[in-house]
Structures are given as structure tokens and as C-alpha cells.
C-alpha positions as CSV (number, residue, x, y, z in Angstrom):
1,X,16.5,124.5,-13.5
2,X,14.8,121.4,-15.0
3,X,14.8,121.4,-18.8
4,X,11.3,120.2,-19.3
5,X,11.8,119.5,-23.0
6,X,14.4,116.9,-22.2
7,X,12.0,115.1,-19.8
8,X,9.2,114.6,-22.3
9,X,10.8,114.1,-25.7
10,X,13.3,111.3,-25.3
11,X,15.1,109.9,-28.3
12,X,15.0,106.1,-28.6
13,X,18.5,105.6,-27.4
14,X,17.9,107.5,-24.1
15,X,14.5,105.8,-23.7
16,X,16.1,102.4,-24.1
17,X,18.9,103.4,-21.6
18,X,16.3,104.4,-19.0
19,X,14.5,101.1,-19.5
20,X,17.8,99.2,-18.9
21,X,18.2,101.1,-15.6
22,X,14.6,100.3,-14.6
23,X,15.3,96.6,-15.3
24,X,18.3,96.7,-12.9
25,X,16.2,98.4,-10.3
26,X,13.4,95.8,-10.6
27,X,15.8,92.9,-10.4
28,X,17.2,93.6,-7.0
29,X,15.5,93.1,-3.7
30,X,15.6,96.1,-1.4
31,X,14.0,96.8,2.0
32,X,13.0,100.1,0.7
33,X,11.2,100.9,-2.6
34,X,13.3,101.9,-5.6
35,X,11.7,104.4,-8.0
36,X,8.3,104.1,-6.4
37,X,5.1,104.4,-8.3
38,X,4.3,107.4,-6.1
39,X,6.7,109.6,-8.1
40,X,6.0,111.1,-11.6
41,X,7.4,109.0,-14.4
42,X,10.2,111.4,-15.3
43,X,11.4,111.2,-11.7
44,X,11.0,107.4,-11.4
45,X,13.3,106.8,-14.4
46,X,15.9,109.2,-13.1
47,X,15.9,107.5,-9.7
48,X,16.3,104.2,-11.5
49,X,19.3,105.6,-13.4
50,X,20.9,106.7,-10.1
51,X,20.1,103.3,-8.5
52,X,21.5,101.4,-11.5
53,X,24.7,103.4,-11.4
54,X,25.2,102.7,-7.7
55,X,24.1,99.1,-7.8
56,X,26.5,98.3,-10.7
57,X,29.4,99.9,-8.9
58,X,28.5,98.1,-5.7
59,X,28.6,94.8,-7.6
60,X,32.1,95.6,-8.9
61,X,33.2,96.0,-5.3
62,X,31.4,93.0,-3.9
63,X,30.2,90.4,-6.3
64,X,32.1,87.4,-7.7
65,X,35.6,86.1,-6.8
66,X,37.7,88.8,-8.4
67,X,41.0,89.8,-6.8
68,X,41.4,93.3,-5.3
69,X,43.5,94.6,-8.3
70,X,40.9,93.5,-10.8
71,X,38.1,95.2,-8.8
72,X,40.1,98.4,-8.6
73,X,40.8,98.3,-12.4
74,X,37.1,97.8,-13.2
75,X,36.2,100.6,-10.8
76,X,38.6,103.0,-12.5
77,X,37.1,102.1,-15.9
78,X,33.6,102.6,-14.5
79,X,34.6,106.0,-13.1
80,X,36.0,107.1,-16.5
81,X,32.4,107.2,-17.7
82,X,31.7,109.9,-15.2
83,X,34.7,111.9,-16.5
84,X,33.2,111.5,-20.0
85,X,29.9,113.0,-18.9
86,X,31.7,115.8,-17.0
87,X,33.8,116.8,-19.9
88,X,31.3,116.4,-22.7
89,X,32.2,113.1,-24.3
90,X,29.1,111.1,-25.2
91,X,28.8,107.9,-23.2
92,X,28.1,104.6,-24.9
93,X,26.9,102.4,-22.0
94,X,23.2,102.5,-21.3
95,X,23.6,103.3,-17.6
96,X,25.7,106.4,-18.4
97,X,23.5,107.4,-21.3
98,X,20.6,107.6,-18.9
99,X,22.7,109.1,-16.1
100,X,24.0,111.9,-18.5
101,X,20.4,112.8,-19.4
102,X,19.4,112.9,-15.7
103,X,22.4,114.9,-14.6
104,X,22.0,117.5,-17.4
105,X,18.2,117.7,-17.1
106,X,18.2,118.3,-13.3
107,X,21.6,120.0,-13.1
108,X,22.8,117.4,-10.5
109,X,26.1,117.9,-8.8
110,X,28.4,115.3,-10.4
111,X,30.6,115.3,-7.3
112,X,27.9,113.2,-5.5
113,X,28.4,110.4,-8.0
114,X,32.2,110.5,-7.5
115,X,31.5,110.4,-3.7
116,X,29.5,107.1,-4.2
117,X,32.5,105.6,-6.1
118,X,34.8,106.7,-3.3
119,X,32.7,104.5,-0.9
120,X,32.7,101.5,-3.3
121,X,36.5,101.8,-3.8
122,X,36.8,101.9,0.0
123,X,34.9,98.7,0.2
124,X,37.6,97.1,-2.0
125,X,40.5,98.5,0.1
126,X,39.2,98.7,3.7
127,X,37.6,95.9,5.7
128,X,37.9,97.2,9.3
129,X,37.0,100.5,11.0
130,X,38.9,101.6,14.1
131,X,36.2,103.8,15.5
132,X,32.8,105.3,14.7
133,X,34.4,108.5,13.2
134,X,35.7,106.2,10.4
135,X,32.3,104.5,10.0
136,X,30.4,107.8,9.8
137,X,32.9,109.1,7.2
138,X,32.2,106.0,5.1
139,X,28.4,106.8,5.4
140,X,29.2,110.3,4.1
141,X,30.2,108.7,0.9
142,X,28.2,105.6,0.7
143,X,24.7,106.7,1.7
144,X,24.3,110.5,2.0
145,X,24.8,111.3,-1.7
146,X,21.7,109.3,-2.5
147,X,19.5,111.4,-0.3
148,X,21.1,114.6,-1.6
149,X,20.6,113.6,-5.2
150,X,16.9,112.9,-4.5
151,X,16.5,116.4,-3.1
152,X,18.3,117.9,-6.0
153,X,16.0,116.0,-8.4
154,X,12.9,117.4,-6.7
155,X,14.2,120.9,-6.3
156,X,14.1,120.7,-2.5
157,X,17.9,120.8,-1.8
158,X,17.8,123.5,0.9
159,X,20.6,123.5,3.5
160,X,18.2,122.3,6.2
161,X,16.8,119.5,4.0
162,X,20.3,118.4,3.0
163,X,21.4,118.1,6.7
164,X,18.2,116.2,7.6
165,X,18.6,113.9,4.7
166,X,22.2,113.1,5.7
167,X,20.9,112.0,9.1
168,X,18.3,109.7,7.5
169,X,20.7,108.2,5.0
170,X,23.4,107.6,7.6
171,X,20.8,106.1,9.9
172,X,19.6,103.7,7.1
173,X,23.2,102.7,6.3
174,X,23.8,101.9,10.0
175,X,20.6,99.9,10.0
176,X,21.9,97.9,7.1
177,X,25.2,97.3,8.9
178,X,23.3,96.0,11.9
179,X,21.2,93.6,9.8
180,X,24.2,92.3,7.8
181,X,26.9,91.8,10.4
182,X,27.2,88.0,9.8
183,X,27.0,88.3,6.0
184,X,29.5,91.2,5.9
185,X,32.1,89.4,8.1
186,X,31.6,85.8,7.0
187,X,31.2,86.3,3.3
188,X,33.0,89.6,2.6
189,X,35.5,89.6,5.5
190,X,34.2,93.1,6.3
191,X,33.2,94.5,9.7
192,X,31.6,97.9,10.2
193,X,31.4,97.6,14.0
194,X,34.1,99.9,15.3
195,X,37.1,97.9,16.6
196,X,37.5,100.1,19.6
197,X,33.9,99.4,20.7
198,X,34.3,95.6,20.1
199,X,37.3,95.8,22.5
200,X,35.4,98.1,24.9
201,X,32.7,95.4,25.4
202,X,35.2,92.6,25.9
203,X,34.2,90.9,22.6
204,X,36.7,89.3,20.3
205,X,36.5,90.0,16.6
206,X,36.4,86.2,16.0
207,X,33.1,86.1,18.0
208,X,31.4,88.7,15.8
209,X,29.0,87.1,13.4
210,X,29.3,83.6,15.0
211,X,25.8,83.4,16.5
212,X,27.1,84.6,19.8
213,X,24.5,86.0,22.1
214,X,26.6,86.6,25.2
215,X,25.6,89.5,27.4
216,X,28.6,91.5,26.2
217,X,28.0,90.9,22.5
218,X,24.3,91.7,22.9
219,X,25.2,94.9,24.7
220,X,27.6,95.8,21.8
221,X,24.8,95.3,19.2
222,X,22.4,97.3,21.4
223,X,24.8,100.2,21.3
224,X,24.9,100.1,17.5
225,X,21.1,100.0,17.4
226,X,20.8,102.9,19.9
227,X,23.1,105.1,17.9
228,X,21.4,104.3,14.6
229,X,18.1,105.1,16.2
230,X,19.3,108.5,17.6
231,X,20.8,109.5,14.3
232,X,17.7,108.4,12.4
233,X,15.4,110.3,14.7
234,X,17.4,113.5,14.1
235,X,16.4,113.4,10.5
236,X,12.7,112.3,10.4
237,X,11.5,115.9,10.2
238,X,12.6,115.9,6.6
239,X,9.3,114.3,5.6
240,X,7.4,117.3,6.8
241,X,9.4,119.7,4.7
242,X,8.7,118.1,1.4
243,X,5.6,118.9,-0.7
244,X,3.5,116.8,-3.1
245,X,4.0,113.2,-4.1
246,X,7.7,113.5,-3.5
247,X,7.0,114.3,0.1
248,X,4.7,111.3,0.3
249,X,7.4,109.1,-1.1
250,X,10.0,110.3,1.4
251,X,7.7,110.0,4.3
252,X,7.0,106.5,3.1
253,X,10.7,105.6,3.0
254,X,11.2,107.2,6.4
255,X,8.3,105.2,7.8
256,X,9.8,102.0,6.3
257,X,13.0,102.8,8.2
258,X,11.1,103.2,11.4
259,X,9.4,99.8,10.8
260,X,12.8,98.1,10.3
261,X,14.1,99.7,13.5
262,X,11.1,98.5,15.4
263,X,11.6,95.0,14.1
264,X,15.3,95.1,15.1
265,X,14.3,96.3,18.5
266,X,11.8,93.5,19.0
267,X,13.8,90.5,17.7
268,X,14.7,87.8,20.2
269,X,17.7,86.6,18.2
270,X,20.1,89.4,17.4
271,X,21.1,87.5,14.3
272,X,17.6,87.4,12.8
273,X,17.4,89.7,9.8
274,X,14.1,91.6,9.8
275,X,12.0,91.2,6.6
276,X,9.6,93.8,5.2
277,X,6.6,92.0,3.9
278,X,4.1,93.3,1.4
279,X,1.6,93.8,4.1
280,X,4.1,96.0,6.0
281,X,4.5,98.2,2.9
282,X,0.8,98.5,2.4
283,X,0.1,99.3,6.0
284,X,2.8,101.9,6.1
285,X,1.6,103.4,2.8
286,X,-1.9,103.6,4.1
287,X,-0.8,105.4,7.3
288,X,1.4,107.8,5.3
289,X,-1.5,108.7,2.9
290,X,-4.0,109.2,5.7
291,X,-1.7,111.3,7.9
292,X,-1.1,114.9,7.2
293,X,2.6,115.9,7.2
294,X,2.1,118.2,10.2
295,X,0.7,115.2,12.2
296,X,3.9,113.2,11.8
297,X,5.5,112.2,15.0
298,X,8.7,110.3,15.8
299,X,7.7,106.9,17.0
300,X,11.0,105.1,17.1
301,X,11.8,102.8,19.9
302,X,13.5,104.4,22.9
303,X,16.4,102.1,23.8
304,X,18.3,102.1,27.0
305,X,21.8,103.4,26.6
306,X,24.4,100.8,27.2
């Protein structure tokens, strides 16, 4: 149950903490909107707090030139702030001050935050995935908790909605993998394309991310796109289940994912990273606002199976 008094009467320390989180959200480019204006203010700031928590942990795992041991140590320290929240010790860092307020106000499952840190720790320790089972397990920790947290924030965390949300979030994570193949491998020495599939298509790992558009490599990427599309399609009904402005927000995000998939499908160079322009967002928003939820249809590209 939401404690409404906690959402309206914020003390200066908590208000400042939320503002710090919003600043973090505003300072990072994302293909999808973070804490959209469509949401009520009390939800926007809580989404920003969740985003700031995940973004900062992600930076520990990825940014800079720190060695693995240093990253793990920093991640452990970061995680200790969650333990403080869980066991009643007042946090001192702005992100966790805001996060504590959000968790307590909406009774959020704290395990979902631990799950996110599991994924970031895995980013530090693991840079290859033997098969898609391992990749999907990573998505379970890296992406699915975000959708589940949003549903808990809005009071819409039914079993059906949670399952649909997992499909959407896993699909979005796979879309990001497809977009970032070169960056992940060339700058982070990390590859999310399953090794068994790389071998199946007769591609060498050394060829991945090297502007190679051979028929075999193109077919390998097509398989990744086909699977991401199918998983994503299996979750788009989520938008129809959600009422009010929150439902509009989720339908907007889902439509943005559809747009990215369409751009990936149409690109001539498989190394081109699709960009969402302001006009794309405005056009999508207009369509979402004009269409009734019951009118929504799945319009994702149908790709030939490899």
C-alpha cells in the first residue's frame, strides 16, 4: 500500500536526494524515455531514483580503466547501502536516501535491486556466453527487474503483467545487445552473442564486431534479431492491461521498442546503430495518445527464420 503522506510531504533532505537522481537521469542519453512527463510527479521521481541506482552501478561495472578487483570492491560497497536500507540503517548517499523513500513508500521488493546488482557484478566477471540459456539468465537479472519495479510502483504487479513485462524487458535487452555488438566487444571485450551460435554459423569470434557483412555473419545477426522480435512480440499485450497515464507511458515505451526493431530490420549496414530522433518520439506519442488500448496491434516486422 502506498503511504500517500510520504509522497506529498518530503523533507528537504529527501527532496534534494530525488533531485540528484533526476539530474543523473537527465544527463544520460537513452533510446527510451526515463521518468517521462506522462507520469505523475511522485512516480517520475521514484523512477528517477531507480534509474540513478542502476545507472551508477552500471558505471561501476563499465566506466573508466579500473581493474576487476577494484570494480568488485566498489560494487560490494555499493551493495552495502542496500543492506542498510533492508535492515533499517539510515543511508547517507543521495541515491540511497531517495531509494529508501521509494522502497518504503511503495513497498517495493528489495530483492529486485539485489538482482540488478547481480547482473552488474556479472558484467565484471563474465565476458562470454556459451548459449542463449546463459544470455536469457543474464536478462533475468539485468533487465526484468526494471519492468517489475515499474509494475509494483503503479500497483499493477499481477502475475500476468509480470510475465508480459519480463518478455518486454528481455526483448529490449536483446535489442540493445544487437545494437551494441561492436562497442561491447571492441571497447569492453564483452560478447552477448552465444558462442555456440557463432560456431553454428561458421563465424569466428575474431570476426564479430569487425564490420564483417559476410552472408554467414549477416545470418547470425538475423537470428539474433528474429529471436528478439519474437520475445518482444510475446509481451506487447502488457500495454493493454495498464490503465491511466501509466498505461500510456508503457504503451509509449513499447511502441519505441517496435520502432527500434523496425529500424534494425530496415538497415542496410548491420553495424549501423539506429537512432531515435525527436520526431520519432513525437510521432509515436501522437499515435499512442490517439489509439485506444483495445485498438493496439502487434506491428513488428516478421523476419524469415534463419
